[in-house]
Every structure is written in structure tokens, then in C-alpha cells.
C-alpha positions as CSV (number, residue, x, y, z in Angstrom):
1,M,-25.8,-3.6,8.4
2,A,-23.9,-0.3,7.9
3,T,-21.9,1.6,10.5
4,E,-21.7,5.3,9.8
5,E,-20.3,8.5,11.3
6,L,-20.1,7.2,14.9
7,G,-16.6,5.9,14.2
8,V,-15.6,2.7,12.5
9,I,-13.4,1.4,15.3
10,N,-15.8,-0.2,17.7
11,E,-16.3,-3.6,19.3
12,E,-18.8,-4.8,16.6
13,N,-16.6,-3.9,13.7
14,T,-13.4,-5.1,15.4
15,N,-15.0,-8.5,16.0
16,K,-16.3,-8.7,12.4
17,W,-12.9,-7.7,11.0
18,K,-11.3,-10.6,12.9
19,K,-13.7,-13.0,11.3
20,I,-13.2,-11.5,7.9
21,L,-9.4,-12.0,8.2
22,E,-10.0,-15.7,8.9
23,K,-12.2,-16.1,5.9
24,Y,-10.3,-13.8,3.5
25,P,-6.6,-14.1,4.3
26,E,-5.8,-11.9,1.2
27,A,-7.2,-8.9,3.0
28,N,-4.8,-6.1,4.0
29,F,-4.8,-2.9,6.0
30,L,-6.7,-0.9,3.4
31,Q,-9.9,-2.6,4.4
32,S,-9.3,-2.5,8.1
33,P,-11.3,-0.4,10.6
34,E,-8.0,1.4,11.4
35,Y,-7.8,2.6,7.8
36,G,-11.3,3.8,8.1
37,R,-10.5,5.6,11.3
38,M,-7.5,7.3,9.6
39,N,-9.8,8.6,6.9
40,E,-12.3,9.8,9.5
41,K,-9.6,11.8,11.1
42,L,-9.0,13.5,7.7
43,G,-12.7,14.5,7.6
44,C,-14.0,11.8,5.2
45,K,-17.2,9.8,5.8
46,V,-16.5,6.1,6.1
47,I,-19.1,3.3,5.8
48,I,-18.7,-0.4,6.5
49,D,-21.2,-2.9,5.1
50,D,-21.2,-6.7,5.5
51,F,-23.9,-7.3,2.8
52,E,-26.0,-9.2,5.3
53,G,-23.2,-11.5,6.3
54,L,-21.9,-12.2,2.8
55,G,-18.7,-10.3,3.1
56,W,-17.2,-6.9,4.0
57,A,-16.5,-3.5,2.4
58,L,-14.9,-0.5,3.9
59,M,-16.0,2.5,1.8
60,I,-14.7,6.0,1.8
61,V,-16.7,9.0,0.4
62,R,-14.3,11.2,-1.5
63,N,-15.1,14.8,-2.3
64,A,-13.1,15.5,-5.4
65,K,-13.5,18.7,-7.4
66,R,-14.4,16.7,-10.5
67,G,-17.1,14.7,-8.7
68,R,-18.0,12.9,-5.4
69,Y,-17.2,9.2,-5.5
70,L,-17.1,6.1,-3.3
71,E,-13.7,4.4,-2.9
72,I,-13.3,0.8,-1.9
73,P,-9.5,0.0,-1.8
74,C,-8.6,-3.7,-2.0
75,G,-12.2,-4.6,-1.7
76,P,-15.0,-5.6,-1.4
77,L,-14.1,-8.8,0.3
78,I,-16.6,-11.3,-0.9
79,D,-16.7,-14.7,-2.6
80,W,-16.4,-13.5,-6.2
81,N,-17.3,-17.0,-7.5
82,D,-20.7,-16.7,-5.8
83,T,-23.0,-15.0,-8.2
84,A,-25.6,-14.1,-5.6
85,A,-23.0,-12.7,-3.2
86,R,-21.4,-10.4,-5.9
87,K,-24.8,-9.2,-7.2
88,K,-25.9,-8.4,-3.6
89,A,-22.6,-6.6,-2.9
90,L,-22.8,-4.5,-6.0
91,A,-26.4,-3.6,-5.5
92,Q,-25.7,-2.5,-2.0
93,I,-22.7,-0.5,-3.0
94,A,-24.7,1.2,-5.7
95,K,-27.5,2.0,-3.2
96,I,-25.0,3.5,-0.8
97,G,-23.2,5.5,-3.5
98,K,-26.4,7.0,-4.8
99,A,-27.6,7.9,-1.2
100,E,-24.2,9.7,-0.8
101,K,-24.7,11.5,-4.2
102,C,-21.6,9.9,-5.7
103,V,-20.9,9.9,-9.4
104,F,-19.3,6.5,-9.3
105,A,-18.0,3.8,-6.9
106,R,-14.3,2.8,-7.5
107,M,-13.0,-0.5,-6.3
108,R,-9.9,-2.6,-6.7
109,P,-10.7,-6.1,-5.4
110,Q,-8.1,-8.6,-4.2
111,L,-8.4,-10.6,-7.4
112,A,-5.7,-11.9,-9.7
113,A,-5.8,-10.3,-13.1
114,T,-7.1,-13.4,-14.9
115,D,-9.4,-13.4,-17.9
116,K,-12.0,-15.1,-15.7
117,N,-11.9,-12.4,-13.0
118,L,-11.9,-9.6,-15.5
119,K,-15.0,-11.1,-17.2
120,I,-16.8,-11.3,-13.9
121,L,-16.2,-7.5,-13.3
122,E,-17.3,-6.8,-16.9
123,T,-20.6,-8.8,-16.5
124,L,-21.4,-6.8,-13.4
125,G,-21.5,-3.7,-15.6
126,M,-18.2,-2.1,-14.3
127,K,-15.8,-0.2,-16.4
128,K,-12.0,-0.2,-16.1
129,S,-10.9,2.9,-14.2
130,P,-8.7,5.5,-15.9
131,M,-6.7,5.7,-12.6
132,H,-5.2,3.0,-10.3
133,L,-6.4,2.3,-6.8
134,A,-3.8,0.6,-4.5
135,A,-0.9,-1.3,-6.0
136,E,-2.0,-3.4,-8.9
137,H,1.4,-4.8,-9.8
138,T,3.6,-5.8,-6.8
139,V,6.1,-8.2,-5.4
140,M,4.9,-10.4,-2.6
141,L,7.5,-12.1,-0.3
142,D,6.6,-15.3,1.5
143,L,7.6,-14.8,5.1
144,T,6.8,-18.4,6.0
145,K,10.0,-19.4,4.3
146,S,13.2,-19.5,6.3
147,L,15.5,-16.5,6.2
148,D,18.2,-18.6,4.5
149,T,15.7,-19.5,1.8
150,I,14.5,-15.9,1.3
151,L,18.1,-14.8,1.0
152,A,19.0,-17.6,-1.4
153,E,16.0,-16.6,-3.6
154,M,17.1,-13.0,-4.0
155,R,18.8,-11.8,-7.2
156,R,22.6,-12.3,-6.9
157,Q,23.3,-8.5,-6.9
158,T,20.6,-7.9,-4.3
159,R,22.1,-10.6,-2.0
160,Y,25.5,-9.0,-2.5
161,E,24.2,-5.6,-1.5
162,V,22.4,-7.0,1.6
163,R,25.6,-8.8,2.7
164,Q,27.7,-5.7,1.9
165,S,25.3,-3.5,4.1
166,E,26.0,-5.9,7.0
167,K,29.7,-5.9,6.4
168,I,30.0,-2.2,6.4
169,G,27.8,-1.8,9.5
170,I,24.8,0.1,8.2
171,E,22.4,0.5,11.1
172,V,18.6,0.1,10.8
173,T,16.2,1.1,13.5
174,S,12.4,1.3,13.7
175,D,10.3,4.0,15.4
176,D,6.7,5.2,15.6
177,S,7.3,8.5,17.4
178,E,5.8,11.8,16.1
179,E,9.3,13.2,15.8
180,K,10.3,10.3,13.5
181,F,7.2,10.7,11.3
182,R,8.0,14.4,10.9
183,E,11.6,13.6,10.0
184,F,10.3,11.1,7.5
185,H,7.9,13.6,5.9
186,K,10.7,16.2,5.5
187,C,12.9,13.7,3.7
188,Q,10.0,12.4,1.5
189,V,9.2,15.9,0.3
190,E,12.8,16.2,-0.9
191,T,12.7,12.8,-2.4
192,A,9.5,13.7,-4.3
193,K,11.1,16.8,-5.8
194,R,13.9,14.7,-7.2
195,Q,11.7,11.8,-8.4
196,G,8.6,13.7,-9.5
197,F,5.8,12.2,-7.4
198,V,3.3,13.7,-5.0
199,P,4.0,12.7,-1.4
200,P,1.3,12.4,1.3
201,S,0.9,15.4,3.5
202,L,2.1,15.6,7.0
203,E,-1.5,15.6,8.1
204,V,-2.1,12.2,6.4
205,L,1.0,10.7,7.9
206,M,0.0,11.8,11.4
207,A,-3.5,10.4,10.9
208,E,-2.0,7.1,9.8
209,R,0.3,7.1,12.8
210,E,-2.5,7.6,15.2
211,A,-5.0,5.2,13.6
212,F,-2.5,2.4,13.2
213,A,-0.8,2.8,16.5
214,G,1.2,-0.4,17.1
215,N,1.0,-1.6,13.5
216,I,3.0,1.1,11.8
217,K,6.7,1.9,11.9
218,I,9.2,4.1,10.2
219,Y,12.4,2.2,9.5
220,T,15.6,4.3,9.2
221,A,18.9,3.2,7.6
222,T,21.9,5.2,8.8
223,A,25.6,5.3,8.5
224,P,27.3,3.5,11.5
225,K,27.5,5.6,14.6
226,N,30.5,3.6,16.0
227,N,33.2,4.5,13.4
228,N,33.0,1.1,11.7
229,A,36.4,0.8,10.1
230,T,35.1,-1.0,7.0
231,F,32.5,1.8,6.4
232,V,35.0,4.6,7.1
233,A,37.5,3.0,4.6
234,K,34.8,2.8,1.9
235,Y,33.0,6.1,2.6
236,P,35.4,8.4,4.4
237,D,33.3,11.5,3.5
238,I,30.1,10.3,5.1
239,K,29.4,11.4,8.7
240,N,28.5,8.9,11.5
241,G,24.8,8.5,11.8
242,E,23.8,10.2,8.5
243,V,20.4,9.0,7.2
244,I,20.5,7.0,4.0
245,A,16.9,5.8,3.6
246,Y,13.5,5.6,5.3
247,G,10.6,3.1,4.8
248,M,7.1,3.2,6.3
249,I,5.7,-0.3,6.9
250,V,2.1,-0.9,7.9
251,G,0.7,-4.2,9.1
252,G,-2.8,-5.6,8.8
253,G,-3.9,-9.3,9.1
254,K,-1.4,-11.7,7.7
255,E,0.2,-9.0,5.5
256,A,2.7,-6.2,6.1
257,D,3.1,-3.5,3.4
258,Y,6.1,-1.4,2.4
259,Y,3.7,1.5,1.9
260,E,5.9,4.6,1.7
261,A,9.6,5.3,1.3
262,A,12.1,8.2,1.1
263,S,15.8,8.5,0.7
264,T,18.7,10.9,0.8
265,L,21.2,11.3,-2.0
266,L,23.5,8.9,0.0
267,N,21.2,6.0,-1.1
268,R,22.7,6.3,-4.6
269,R,26.1,5.3,-3.2
270,V,25.4,3.3,-0.1
271,P,23.1,0.2,0.1
272,G,20.9,1.7,2.8
273,A,17.6,0.6,1.3
274,Y,18.8,-2.9,1.0
275,A,19.8,-3.0,4.7
276,L,16.4,-1.5,5.6
277,L,14.3,-4.0,3.8
278,W,16.4,-7.0,5.0
279,Q,15.9,-5.8,8.6
280,A,12.2,-5.3,8.0
281,I,11.9,-8.9,6.6
282,K,13.5,-10.3,9.7
283,D,11.4,-8.2,12.0
284,L,8.1,-9.0,10.2
285,K,8.8,-12.7,10.1
286,E,9.5,-12.7,13.8
287,A,6.3,-10.8,14.4
288,G,4.3,-13.6,12.7
289,Y,3.4,-11.9,9.4
290,E,3.0,-14.4,6.6
291,R,3.7,-12.1,3.6
292,F,5.4,-8.8,2.8
293,N,3.9,-6.7,0.1
294,L,6.6,-4.5,-1.5
295,W,3.8,-2.3,-2.8
296,G,4.1,-1.1,-6.4
297,I,6.2,-2.0,-9.4
298,A,5.9,-1.1,-13.1
299,P,3.9,-3.3,-15.4
300,A,6.1,-5.5,-17.6
301,G,7.7,-3.5,-20.4
302,Q,6.5,0.0,-19.2
303,T,9.9,1.7,-18.9
304,Q,8.3,5.2,-18.5
305,H,6.0,4.2,-15.7
306,R,6.5,6.1,-12.4
307,Y,7.5,2.9,-10.7
308,A,10.1,1.9,-13.3
309,G,13.0,3.1,-11.2
310,V,12.1,1.0,-8.1
311,T,11.1,-2.2,-10.0
312,T,14.6,-3.6,-10.4
313,F,15.2,-2.9,-6.7
314,K,12.1,-4.6,-5.4
315,T,12.1,-7.6,-7.7
316,G,15.6,-8.3,-6.7
317,F,14.4,-9.5,-3.3
318,G,12.8,-12.5,-5.0
319,G,9.2,-13.4,-4.1
320,E,6.3,-13.6,-6.5
321,I,5.3,-10.9,-9.0
322,V,1.6,-10.4,-8.5
323,E,-0.8,-8.7,-10.8
324,F,-4.3,-7.8,-9.4
325,V,-7.2,-6.7,-11.5
326,P,-7.1,-3.0,-12.2
327,A,-9.4,-0.6,-10.5
328,H,-13.0,-0.7,-11.8
329,D,-15.7,1.9,-11.6
330,L,-19.4,1.3,-11.0
331,V,-21.0,4.2,-12.8
332,L,-23.8,5.9,-10.9
333,S,-24.2,9.1,-13.0
334,R,-23.2,8.9,-16.7
335,L,-22.8,12.6,-17.3
336,G,-20.7,13.2,-14.2
337,Y,-18.6,10.1,-14.8
338,L,-17.8,11.3,-18.4
339,K,-16.4,14.5,-17.0
340,D,-14.3,12.6,-14.4
341,Y,-13.1,10.1,-17.0
342,V,-11.7,12.8,-19.3
343,V,-9.9,14.6,-16.5
344,E,-8.4,11.4,-15.0
345,T,-7.3,10.1,-18.4
346,A,-5.3,13.2,-19.0
347,R,-3.8,13.1,-15.5
348,K,-2.7,9.5,-15.9
349,K,-0.9,10.3,-19.1
350,K,0.8,13.4,-17.5
351,R,2.0,11.4,-14.5
352,H,3.2,8.4,-16.5
353,L,1.0,6.0,-14.6
């Protein structure tokens, strides 16, 4: 059964999503009805299909200049060891994609990048995508562990920076107000100019804020507002309350994700980002989340990758380095896909992805 155009957040989908989370604990917010609603707000068509009770896929119709395609981030959620279930899912996805006049369907399932799983995707006739879809390489923190254990498992330098941030009194707050999202966007635009990435638009951020109300927060790390003597002695030129770093964290199911970030030039001198993530870890653990996805590191050995700069920072918090299968494409129009493949391959090289 598919739900189209009327809006994906309804009682039926909400109840189905709760059951899916019980059956597929690896699911995250990118397959939630809220993420679908966010895309609806941006003018995209969103379709949910449960493959006649065999799983779940939230699909977004993307209208790109190079070709219309169907996107399934961190999905579909099915039993990939069940031959009948995966054939049924792929056949239905192809049917929907063709009905929507899509050139291809792009998906990045929540599957570990093992030879077995890669072979499954290959036997289904899918091709490795020239572009990524959601974080394929990441660090996953186990929030069921005690805070003392999480701290002890950090890299020595990271643990030092976390303790130093507490000693000098860096303040971390969380907020979901429109004003804070606008403030975050302004800083992220400046961060993007320095670091060479394309930030989400303010429209996207506002759509995320509205769709994920209650499950999305902007964390802000600032210099102490109370003239902390230790901080003043170490950083006499920094004003009280100056912003050091921001982080946008989205929750869904058992997982919370460090989805977006931004920082000021102060973050190069002051351990604001360390303070921010440590506070987020404590808050998320208290809220009952079981894991914290730090969302995106460079593959091993790729020093020119766009995430190379943040990899040392994120891996310093300990946790498990996880590699998911890369995005794969189900080709629906060979000629149209060839055009897209050439364009995206060139773009990937240019962006150091």
C-alpha cells in the first residue's frame, strides 16, 4: 500500500513507523514520516510503501536537471537475507520509479559493507552510485554505556579537551527556536566559505525545524558569560558569550544524529566543539537514545576527502567506526542514466568526495 500526496504524517503511517522501529532498530530519521514531511514542505513528492507488509521504504522524487530520480536514504528497510522480500521490494520500487518517470532509483540501505551484502545488491542488478547518499562511513557511539565508560574510551587528547572545556567554563545550550536556526544558518554559510562545502539553505533548515519539532535541536557552545577566571586568564581577548561552535542534532527511533555543524574562527583556539558534543552525549543518553551517529568521516587512507578534516575529531570520541554499503542505483532508463553517471562522476572528483 502506498501513501501519496496527502501528506506522509498521518495516523496510519505513524503507527506503521512505530512497528518498523521495533523490527528494524537500525532505522534512523531519514526513513521517518517526519523526514518525508520535511521534503513535502520543500515541494517534493514523497511516497511510502510497505511492500505488502514485508518492510518499509520512504521514497522521495527528486527533480534534478540531469534527470528525475527516486531517492531512498538509509533504506529500504527489509530483511535483506530474505530473497522473496528483497525481490518484491525492488520490483515495487522499479514500478513506482517508472510510474514517476524516473531515470533511476538511488538507495543506501542500512547494511554493513561486507562482501556478502555487496553481492546481494549486485545480484539484484543494481550499480554502485557515483555519488554518496547519507553517511557511508561514520562513528557510532554506544549510549547504553555509562558516561564514565564513554569518557574512558575516548582518545587521550579528546578526553583532555573535554575536561579542559569544563575547567575553563565553556557553556553549552540547546534551542529549537526560529531565531537560533537563523543564527546557525548564518554561521554555517561562513563556515562553508572557509571549508569549501555547500551548506543547506535556510529554507531546508526551516523545513527540518518544523517537520522534526521536538526531535531537533541546535546546540551552541559559547565563551562563559560569567567572567570565569580560568577562561579569562587563558583567553583574555575573547568576549563573554562569544559563539565558538554550533551543532544540529536530529533524533529518530533509537538513534540521534550529529547531522549539521558550524563554527567560528574561535573553534580553532578554544575546545568549543568538544564541549558541545560531550553535552549532547549526556543529554541524549538521558533522553533514552541508544546510539549517537556522528555522521560522516573520511574512508580510511583518503586524506583529500571532504571529511578528512573532521575525521580525527570525531574518531577521538571513541565508539565504533561503521562502514555501510555505498549508495546503489537501480537503473530504469539506460540512456538517461548514462548522462547522469558522467555528470555525477565529474562532480564527485571536483568535490573530493
